[in-house]
Backbone and ligand atoms as CSV (ligand in chain L), in Angstrom:
chain,resi,resn,atom,element,x,y,z
A,1,MET,N,N,5.505,-2.225,-15.839
A,1,MET,CA,C,4.461,-1.324,-15.552
A,1,MET,C,C,3.863,-1.628,-14.115
A,2,ILE,N,N,3.645,-2.802,-13.759
A,2,ILE,CA,C,3.159,-3.132,-12.474
A,2,ILE,C,C,4.220,-2.872,-11.397
A,3,ASN,N,N,5.479,-3.203,-11.766
A,3,ASN,CA,C,6.596,-2.961,-10.884
A,3,ASN,C,C,6.754,-1.435,-10.605
A,4,ALA,N,N,6.507,-0.683,-11.656
A,4,ALA,CA,C,6.644,0.798,-11.516
A,4,ALA,C,C,5.511,1.314,-10.553
A,5,MET,N,N,4.314,0.744,-10.705
A,5,MET,CA,C,3.245,1.162,-9.870
A,5,MET,C,C,3.555,0.768,-8.390
A,6,SER,N,N,4.045,-0.400,-8.200
A,6,SER,CA,C,4.400,-0.899,-6.871
A,6,SER,C,C,5.436,-0.024,-6.248
A,7,ALA,N,N,6.459,0.364,-7.056
A,7,ALA,CA,C,7.489,1.225,-6.513
A,7,ALA,C,C,6.888,2.622,-6.291
A,8,ALA,N,N,6.112,3.169,-7.206
A,8,ALA,CA,C,5.461,4.438,-7.027
A,8,ALA,C,C,4.690,4.515,-5.682
A,9,HIS,N,N,3.924,3.519,-5.521
A,9,HIS,CA,C,3.023,3.418,-4.294
A,9,HIS,C,C,3.891,3.325,-3.022
A,10,GLY,N,N,4.779,2.314,-3.055
A,10,GLY,CA,C,5.639,2.103,-1.850
A,10,GLY,C,C,6.557,3.214,-1.496
A,11,ASP,N,N,7.026,4.000,-2.492
A,11,ASP,CA,C,7.924,5.052,-2.205
A,11,ASP,C,C,7.308,6.424,-2.103
A,12,SER,N,N,5.970,6.446,-2.434
A,12,SER,CA,C,5.305,7.806,-2.387
A,12,SER,C,C,4.543,8.071,-1.087
A,13,TRP,N,N,4.258,6.964,-0.414
A,13,TRP,CA,C,3.311,7.127,0.808
A,13,TRP,C,C,3.953,7.976,1.857
A,14,TYR,N,N,5.276,7.683,2.119
A,14,TYR,CA,C,5.847,8.559,3.259
A,14,TYR,C,C,6.163,9.972,2.764
A,15,VAL,N,N,6.327,10.183,1.410
A,15,VAL,CA,C,6.515,11.515,0.882
A,15,VAL,C,C,5.214,12.292,1.116
A,16,THR,N,N,4.086,11.575,0.807
A,16,THR,CA,C,2.757,12.201,0.982
A,16,THR,C,C,2.565,12.627,2.415
A,17,ILE,N,N,2.898,11.763,3.389
A,17,ILE,CA,C,2.675,12.108,4.813
A,17,ILE,C,C,3.600,13.292,5.217
A,18,LEU,N,N,4.849,13.198,4.746
A,18,LEU,CA,C,5.821,14.259,4.994
A,18,LEU,C,C,5.369,15.614,4.449
A,19,LEU,N,N,4.864,15.634,3.199
A,19,LEU,CA,C,4.381,16.841,2.583
A,19,LEU,C,C,3.184,17.390,3.382
A,20,PHE,N,N,2.310,16.554,3.882
A,20,PHE,CA,C,1.212,16.986,4.742
A,20,PHE,C,C,1.694,17.711,5.976
A,21,VAL,N,N,2.614,17.050,6.613
A,21,VAL,CA,C,3.139,17.628,7.889
A,21,VAL,C,C,3.846,18.991,7.669
A,22,ILE,N,N,4.649,19.034,6.582
A,22,ILE,CA,C,5.366,20.308,6.322
A,22,ILE,C,C,4.339,21.430,5.868
A,23,THR,N,N,3.385,21.018,5.050
A,23,THR,CA,C,2.335,22.012,4.673
A,23,THR,C,C,1.640,22.582,5.907
A,24,TYR,N,N,1.279,21.680,6.850
A,24,TYR,CA,C,0.573,22.064,8.047
A,24,TYR,C,C,1.474,23.079,8.836
A,25,ILE,N,N,2.722,22.706,9.008
A,25,ILE,CA,C,3.690,23.574,9.713
A,25,ILE,C,C,3.800,24.970,9.095
A,26,LEU,N,N,3.875,24.987,7.736
A,26,LEU,CA,C,3.980,26.253,6.998
A,26,LEU,C,C,2.760,27.091,7.202
A,27,ILE,N,N,1.533,26.476,7.190
A,27,ILE,CA,C,0.295,27.208,7.360
A,27,ILE,C,C,0.336,27.794,8.830
A,28,LYS,N,N,0.728,26.984,9.806
A,28,LYS,CA,C,0.792,27.503,11.205
A,28,LYS,C,C,1.779,28.667,11.330
A,29,MET,N,N,2.920,28.562,10.551
A,29,MET,CA,C,3.927,29.661,10.649
A,29,MET,C,C,3.517,30.879,9.830
A,30,GLY,N,N,2.407,30.742,9.058
A,30,GLY,CA,C,1.940,31.900,8.269
A,30,GLY,C,C,2.634,32.066,6.957
A,31,VAL,N,N,3.461,31.015,6.574
A,31,VAL,CA,C,4.147,31.056,5.289
A,31,VAL,C,C,3.137,30.645,4.188
A,32,SER,N,N,2.202,31.476,3.829
A,32,SER,CA,C,1.072,31.024,3.025
A,32,SER,C,C,1.461,30.692,1.591
A,33,LYS,N,N,2.392,31.423,0.990
A,33,LYS,CA,C,2.828,31.151,-0.367
A,33,LYS,C,C,3.471,29.682,-0.461
A,34,GLY,N,N,4.402,29.475,0.483
A,34,GLY,CA,C,5.033,28.136,0.522
A,34,GLY,C,C,4.038,27.030,0.799
A,35,ALA,N,N,3.107,27.280,1.724
A,35,ALA,CA,C,2.045,26.311,2.076
A,35,ALA,C,C,1.234,25.963,0.784
A,36,LYS,N,N,0.934,27.073,0.063
A,36,LYS,CA,C,0.034,26.876,-1.103
A,36,LYS,C,C,0.748,25.966,-2.175
A,37,ILE,N,N,2.034,26.167,-2.376
A,37,ILE,CA,C,2.811,25.398,-3.369
A,37,ILE,C,C,2.851,23.937,-2.872
A,38,LEU,N,N,3.252,23.722,-1.613
A,38,LEU,CA,C,3.352,22.292,-1.062
A,38,LEU,C,C,2.063,21.647,-1.102
A,39,HIS,N,N,0.950,22.359,-0.794
A,39,HIS,CA,C,-0.382,21.778,-0.816
A,39,HIS,C,C,-0.732,21.280,-2.204
A,40,MET,N,N,-0.327,22.056,-3.208
A,40,MET,CA,C,-0.551,21.587,-4.615
A,40,MET,C,C,0.214,20.356,-4.951
A,41,ILE,N,N,1.490,20.296,-4.462
A,41,ILE,CA,C,2.316,19.063,-4.736
A,41,ILE,C,C,1.714,17.928,-3.981
A,42,LEU,N,N,1.242,18.176,-2.744
A,42,LEU,CA,C,0.615,17.161,-1.953
A,42,LEU,C,C,-0.602,16.566,-2.637
A,43,ARG,N,N,-1.403,17.390,-3.235
A,43,ARG,CA,C,-2.600,16.924,-4.036
A,43,ARG,C,C,-2.164,16.061,-5.240
A,44,LEU,N,N,-1.048,16.410,-5.847
A,44,LEU,CA,C,-0.495,15.538,-6.925
A,44,LEU,C,C,-0.168,14.146,-6.329
A,45,PHE,N,N,0.403,14.102,-5.187
A,45,PHE,CA,C,0.733,12.867,-4.524
A,45,PHE,C,C,-0.502,12.023,-4.138
A,46,TYR,N,N,-1.627,12.729,-3.810
A,46,TYR,CA,C,-2.863,11.979,-3.579
A,46,TYR,C,C,-3.247,11.242,-4.898
A,47,VAL,N,N,-3.117,11.999,-5.986
A,47,VAL,CA,C,-3.454,11.321,-7.325
A,47,VAL,C,C,-2.541,10.140,-7.599
A,48,ILE,N,N,-1.262,10.342,-7.298
A,48,ILE,CA,C,-0.320,9.193,-7.580
A,48,ILE,C,C,-0.666,8.005,-6.679
A,49,MET,N,N,-0.973,8.264,-5.408
A,49,MET,CA,C,-1.256,7.192,-4.478
A,49,MET,C,C,-2.569,6.449,-4.897
A,50,ILE,N,N,-3.605,7.299,-5.303
A,50,ILE,CA,C,-4.868,6.623,-5.608
A,50,ILE,C,C,-4.719,5.855,-6.938
A,51,PHE,N,N,-4.066,6.461,-7.966
A,51,PHE,CA,C,-3.953,5.810,-9.257
A,51,PHE,C,C,-3.180,4.520,-9.103
A,52,SER,N,N,-1.933,4.663,-8.478
A,52,SER,CA,C,-1.119,3.429,-8.319
A,52,SER,C,C,-1.787,2.336,-7.468
A,53,GLY,N,N,-2.466,2.851,-6.411
A,53,GLY,CA,C,-3.182,1.860,-5.571
A,53,GLY,C,C,-4.346,1.122,-6.298
A,54,VAL,N,N,-5.120,1.864,-7.054
A,54,VAL,CA,C,-6.133,1.179,-7.804
A,54,VAL,C,C,-5.647,0.247,-8.838
A,55,VAL,N,N,-4.565,0.650,-9.528
A,55,VAL,CA,C,-3.929,-0.292,-10.521
A,55,VAL,C,C,-3.399,-1.559,-9.806
A,56,LEU,N,N,-2.775,-1.377,-8.710
A,56,LEU,CA,C,-2.229,-2.577,-7.939
A,56,LEU,C,C,-3.419,-3.455,-7.476
A,57,LEU,N,N,-4.433,-2.815,-7.007
A,57,LEU,CA,C,-5.659,-3.523,-6.501
A,57,LEU,C,C,-6.263,-4.369,-7.602
A,58,MET,N,N,-6.360,-3.807,-8.800
A,58,MET,CA,C,-7.012,-4.472,-9.950
A,58,MET,C,C,-6.086,-5.587,-10.536
A,59,THR,N,N,-4.809,-5.340,-10.511
A,59,THR,CA,C,-3.912,-6.276,-11.235
A,59,THR,C,C,-3.429,-7.370,-10.258
A,60,ILE,N,N,-2.308,-7.042,-9.510
A,60,ILE,CA,C,-1.793,-8.181,-8.723
A,60,ILE,C,C,-2.662,-8.637,-7.521
A,61,TRP,N,N,-3.526,-7.694,-7.011
A,61,TRP,CA,C,-4.266,-8.145,-5.911
A,61,TRP,C,C,-5.716,-8.544,-6.187
A,62,ASN,N,N,-6.112,-8.402,-7.392
A,62,ASN,CA,C,-7.445,-8.885,-7.849
A,62,ASN,C,C,-8.579,-8.581,-6.856
A,63,PHE,N,N,-8.590,-7.325,-6.381
A,63,PHE,CA,C,-9.636,-6.879,-5.432
A,63,PHE,C,C,-9.715,-7.661,-4.155
A,64,ALA,N,N,-8.532,-8.103,-3.621
A,64,ALA,CA,C,-8.496,-8.779,-2.365
A,64,ALA,C,C,-9.100,-7.892,-1.315
A,65,LEU,N,N,-9.946,-8.491,-0.454
A,65,LEU,CA,C,-10.758,-7.689,0.582
A,65,LEU,C,C,-9.860,-6.852,1.433
A,66,LEU,N,N,-8.720,-7.430,1.798
A,66,LEU,CA,C,-7.785,-6.644,2.681
A,66,LEU,C,C,-7.360,-5.350,2.054
A,67,TYR,N,N,-7.107,-5.347,0.788
A,67,TYR,CA,C,-6.650,-4.120,0.105
A,67,TYR,C,C,-7.811,-3.190,-0.333
A,68,VAL,N,N,-9.029,-3.843,-0.496
A,68,VAL,CA,C,-10.224,-2.999,-0.774
A,68,VAL,C,C,-10.527,-2.133,0.445
A,69,ILE,N,N,-10.425,-2.768,1.627
A,69,ILE,CA,C,-10.670,-2.027,2.920
A,69,ILE,C,C,-9.575,-1.010,3.126
A,70,LYS,N,N,-8.339,-1.455,2.835
A,70,LYS,CA,C,-7.185,-0.501,2.948
A,70,LYS,C,C,-7.401,0.725,2.029
A,71,GLY,N,N,-7.862,0.425,0.759
A,71,GLY,CA,C,-7.976,1.573,-0.214
A,71,GLY,C,C,-9.062,2.496,0.337
A,72,ILE,N,N,-10.190,2.006,0.834
A,72,ILE,CA,C,-11.283,2.809,1.300
A,72,ILE,C,C,-10.761,3.721,2.531
A,73,LEU,N,N,-10.004,3.057,3.463
A,73,LEU,CA,C,-9.495,3.780,4.589
A,73,LEU,C,C,-8.493,4.827,4.098
A,74,ALA,N,N,-7.723,4.558,2.978
A,74,ALA,CA,C,-6.761,5.517,2.543
A,74,ALA,C,C,-7.485,6.734,1.969
A,75,ILE,N,N,-8.707,6.575,1.441
A,75,ILE,CA,C,-9.511,7.723,0.983
A,75,ILE,C,C,-9.941,8.544,2.225
A,76,VAL,N,N,-10.307,7.844,3.320
A,76,VAL,CA,C,-10.635,8.583,4.520
A,76,VAL,C,C,-9.491,9.333,5.054
A,77,LEU,N,N,-8.237,8.764,4.929
A,77,LEU,CA,C,-7.080,9.408,5.374
A,77,LEU,C,C,-6.857,10.706,4.575
A,78,ILE,N,N,-6.994,10.624,3.242
A,78,ILE,CA,C,-6.835,11.768,2.398
A,78,ILE,C,C,-7.873,12.835,2.757
A,79,TYR,N,N,-9.081,12.457,3.058
A,79,TYR,CA,C,-10.098,13.360,3.502
A,79,TYR,C,C,-9.721,14.070,4.852
A,80,ALA,N,N,-9.142,13.276,5.772
A,80,ALA,CA,C,-8.760,13.903,7.053
A,80,ALA,C,C,-7.648,14.926,6.791
A,81,MET,N,N,-6.599,14.604,5.937
A,81,MET,CA,C,-5.538,15.494,5.643
A,81,MET,C,C,-6.055,16.782,4.992
A,82,GLU,N,N,-6.955,16.634,4.063
A,82,GLU,CA,C,-7.570,17.802,3.394
A,82,GLU,C,C,-8.333,18.717,4.356
A,83,MET,N,N,-9.131,18.115,5.231
A,83,MET,CA,C,-9.941,18.820,6.177
A,83,MET,C,C,-9.027,19.673,7.158
A,84,ILE,N,N,-7.993,18.954,7.661
A,84,ILE,CA,C,-7.015,19.605,8.598
A,84,ILE,C,C,-6.426,20.827,7.895
A,85,LEU,N,N,-5.888,20.639,6.696
A,85,LEU,CA,C,-5.189,21.742,5.987
A,85,LEU,C,C,-6.160,22.908,5.682
A,86,VAL,N,N,-7.239,22.524,5.019
A,86,VAL,CA,C,-8.152,23.642,4.523
A,86,VAL,C,C,-8.751,24.382,5.703
A,87,LYS,N,N,-9.288,23.654,6.746
A,87,LYS,CA,C,-9.875,24.323,7.859
A,87,LYS,C,C,-8.868,25.138,8.749
A,88,THR,N,N,-7.603,24.572,8.783
A,88,THR,CA,C,-6.595,25.336,9.548
A,88,THR,C,C,-6.301,26.579,8.817
A,89,LYS,N,N,-6.188,26.537,7.438
A,89,LYS,CA,C,-5.901,27.672,6.615
A,89,LYS,C,C,-7.038,28.775,6.820
A,90,LYS,N,N,-8.215,28.247,6.727
A,90,LYS,CA,C,-9.421,29.210,6.952
A,90,LYS,C,C,-9.641,29.674,8.338
A,91,GLY,N,N,-8.959,28.983,9.319
A,91,GLY,CA,C,-9.141,29.292,10.739
A,91,GLY,C,C,-10.493,28.774,11.308
A,92,THR,N,N,-11.064,27.849,10.620
A,92,THR,CA,C,-12.386,27.321,11.073
A,92,THR,C,C,-12.318,25.965,11.732
A,93,ILE,N,N,-11.141,25.459,11.912
A,93,ILE,CA,C,-11.053,24.083,12.480
A,93,ILE,C,C,-11.538,24.002,13.907
A,94,GLY,N,N,-11.279,24.981,14.722
A,94,GLY,CA,C,-11.787,25.113,16.080
A,94,GLY,C,C,-11.782,23.815,16.885
A,95,ALA,N,N,-12.964,23.520,17.497
A,95,ALA,CA,C,-13.122,22.379,18.398
A,95,ALA,C,C,-13.025,21.062,17.619
A,96,LYS,N,N,-13.120,21.131,16.295
A,96,LYS,CA,C,-13.041,19.891,15.588
A,96,LYS,C,C,-11.608,19.345,15.403
A,97,ALA,N,N,-10.620,20.161,15.757
A,97,ALA,CA,C,-9.199,19.756,15.510
A,97,ALA,C,C,-8.847,18.408,16.075
A,98,PRO,N,N,-9.187,18.151,17.403
A,98,PRO,CA,C,-8.801,16.787,17.970
A,98,PRO,C,C,-9.470,15.676,17.176
A,99,MET,N,N,-10.684,15.916,16.700
A,99,MET,CA,C,-11.394,14.822,15.969
A,99,MET,C,C,-10.689,14.499,14.697
A,100,TYR,N,N,-10.360,15.557,13.914
A,100,TYR,CA,C,-9.639,15.323,12.659
A,100,TYR,C,C,-8.222,14.736,12.850
A,101,TRP,N,N,-7.516,15.285,13.899
A,101,TRP,CA,C,-6.133,14.722,14.120
A,101,TRP,C,C,-6.222,13.274,14.593
A,102,GLY,N,N,-7.224,12.978,15.461
A,102,GLY,CA,C,-7.429,11.594,15.915
A,102,GLY,C,C,-7.714,10.727,14.743
A,103,LEU,N,N,-8.600,11.121,13.841
A,103,LEU,CA,C,-8.995,10.336,12.657
A,103,LEU,C,C,-7.672,10.129,11.819
A,104,PHE,N,N,-6.945,11.174,11.633
A,104,PHE,CA,C,-5.706,11.134,10.817
A,104,PHE,C,C,-4.692,10.068,11.368
A,105,VAL,N,N,-4.437,10.200,12.712
A,105,VAL,CA,C,-3.429,9.276,13.282
A,105,VAL,C,C,-3.936,7.799,13.256
A,106,VAL,N,N,-5.147,7.628,13.662
A,106,VAL,CA,C,-5.685,6.247,13.789
A,106,VAL,C,C,-5.724,5.543,12.374
A,107,VAL,N,N,-6.280,6.311,11.397
A,107,VAL,CA,C,-6.399,5.739,10.112
A,107,VAL,C,C,-5.033,5.574,9.409
A,108,LEU,N,N,-4.093,6.490,9.630
A,108,LEU,CA,C,-2.773,6.357,9.083
A,108,LEU,C,C,-2.081,5.060,9.588
A,109,VAL,N,N,-2.198,4.873,10.888
A,109,VAL,CA,C,-1.565,3.645,11.459
A,109,VAL,C,C,-2.210,2.380,10.820
A,110,VAL,N,N,-3.551,2.344,10.793
A,110,VAL,CA,C,-4.229,1.145,10.269
A,110,VAL,C,C,-3.841,0.958,8.780
A,111,VAL,N,N,-3.898,2.084,7.970
A,111,VAL,CA,C,-3.631,1.926,6.548
A,111,VAL,C,C,-2.140,1.380,6.347
A,112,VAL,N,N,-1.227,1.949,7.069
A,112,VAL,CA,C,0.173,1.461,6.892
A,112,VAL,C,C,0.347,0.056,7.360
A,113,LEU,N,N,-0.303,-0.364,8.492
A,113,LEU,CA,C,-0.223,-1.772,8.951
A,113,LEU,C,C,-0.915,-2.724,7.923
A,114,LEU,N,N,-1.995,-2.304,7.349
A,114,LEU,CA,C,-2.705,-3.114,6.368
A,114,LEU,C,C,-1.861,-3.183,5.104
A,115,GLY,N,N,-1.270,-2.051,4.698
A,115,GLY,CA,C,-0.432,-1.995,3.456
A,115,GLY,C,C,0.794,-2.922,3.586
A,116,LEU,N,N,1.344,-2.974,4.750
A,116,LEU,CA,C,2.572,-3.749,4.949
A,116,LEU,C,C,2.212,-5.170,5.379
A,117,GLN,N,N,0.884,-5.453,5.452
A,117,GLN,CA,C,0.368,-6.785,5.868
A,117,GLN,C,C,0.855,-7.158,7.320
A,118,VAL,N,N,1.041,-6.152,8.156
A,118,VAL,CA,C,1.264,-6.427,9.607
A,118,VAL,C,C,-0.083,-6.911,10.145
A,119,ILE,N,N,-1.122,-6.171,9.705
A,119,ILE,CA,C,-2.494,-6.677,10.038
A,119,ILE,C,C,-2.946,-7.446,8.792
A,120,ARG,N,N,-3.352,-8.695,8.913
A,120,ARG,CA,C,-3.823,-9.420,7.729
A,120,ARG,C,C,-4.925,-10.335,8.165
A,121,PHE,N,N,-5.771,-10.645,7.196
A,121,PHE,CA,C,-6.876,-11.528,7.482
A,121,PHE,C,C,-7.262,-12.289,6.220
L,1,HEM,C1,C,-2.435,8.313,1.274
L,1,HEM,C2,C,-2.947,7.242,0.938
L,1,HEM,C3,C,-2.280,5.886,1.035
L,1,HEM,C4,C,-1.257,5.425,1.875
L,1,HEM,C5,C,-0.517,6.217,2.996
L,1,HEM,C6,C,-0.948,4.095,1.516
L,1,HEM,C7,C,0.051,3.289,2.137
L,1,HEM,C8,C,0.462,2.063,1.702
L,1,HEM,C9,C,1.566,1.310,2.231
L,1,HEM,C10,C,2.501,1.749,3.328
L,1,HEM,C11,C,1.653,0.122,1.505
L,1,HEM,C12,C,2.731,-0.942,1.620
L,1,HEM,C13,C,3.837,-0.626,0.587
L,1,HEM,C14,C,4.920,-1.576,0.562
L,1,HEM,O1,O,4.722,-2.814,0.577
L,1,HEM,O2,O,6.104,-1.038,0.431
L,1,HEM,C15,C,0.564,0.119,0.525
L,1,HEM,C16,C,0.291,-0.895,-0.363
L,1,HEM,C17,C,-0.898,-0.976,-1.075
L,1,HEM,N1,N,-1.899,-0.074,-1.168
L,1,HEM,FE1,FE,-1.767,1.822,-0.392
L,1,HEM,N2,N,-1.748,3.682,0.515
L,1,HEM,C18,C,-2.602,4.775,0.191
L,1,HEM,C19,C,-3.555,4.695,-0.843
L,1,HEM,C20,C,-4.073,3.615,-1.412
L,1,HEM,C21,C,-5.306,3.545,-2.255
L,1,HEM,C22,C,-6.204,4.748,-2.566
L,1,HEM,C23,C,-5.427,2.264,-2.697
L,1,HEM,C24,C,-6.443,1.578,-3.557
L,1,HEM,C25,C,-7.569,2.064,-3.860
L,1,HEM,C26,C,-4.284,1.494,-2.185
L,1,HEM,C27,C,-4.065,0.125,-2.362
L,1,HEM,C28,C,-2.809,-0.446,-2.035
L,1,HEM,C29,C,-2.453,-1.847,-2.509
L,1,HEM,C30,C,-3.281,-2.724,-3.449
L,1,HEM,C31,C,-1.182,-2.134,-1.920
L,1,HEM,C32,C,-0.393,-3.396,-2.105
L,1,HEM,C33,C,0.786,-2.951,-3.016
L,1,HEM,C34,C,1.814,-3.981,-3.400
L,1,HEM,O3,O,1.600,-5.191,-3.258
L,1,HEM,O4,O,2.859,-3.590,-3.789
L,1,HEM,N3,N,-3.514,2.279,-1.372
L,1,HEM,N4,N,-0.134,1.308,0.674
């Protein structure tokens, strides 16, 4: 069960990021039906990431501070992805685009480096 969660988490994070990028491209290309379907699948991956992450945090990591912080930042990352997609779809992202993209890139890098323990404390 724990191994399955570890595999689910470790194998799903890049699928999540890839789905986000493809959904964004489809929105920009005006392929709204395709974007809608991929956005739904992306939201399913948010659930998989959060569920498997929380299980791993509670079991093998016993709420280690490193992964508590990583988990919180991962939620910020999901927020940034949702804001970018929803606001781009509505056409209301405007001047806030660089802020959300900046947040996305910086938090993504930190979350992955914390997850892989490249950054550790
Ligand atoms: C989109 C959101 C997320 C991304 C991109 C992400 C990314 C990653 C990455 C790259 C790893 C390293 C995996 C590996 O060793 O192969 C990892 C591990 C981990 N993440 Fe996440 N994560 C996300 C969400 C979360 C959430 C919401 C939590 C907890 C609340 C969490 C808790 C953990 C824990 C505890 C580990 C250690 C797993 C292990 O030892 O196998 N993650 N994450």
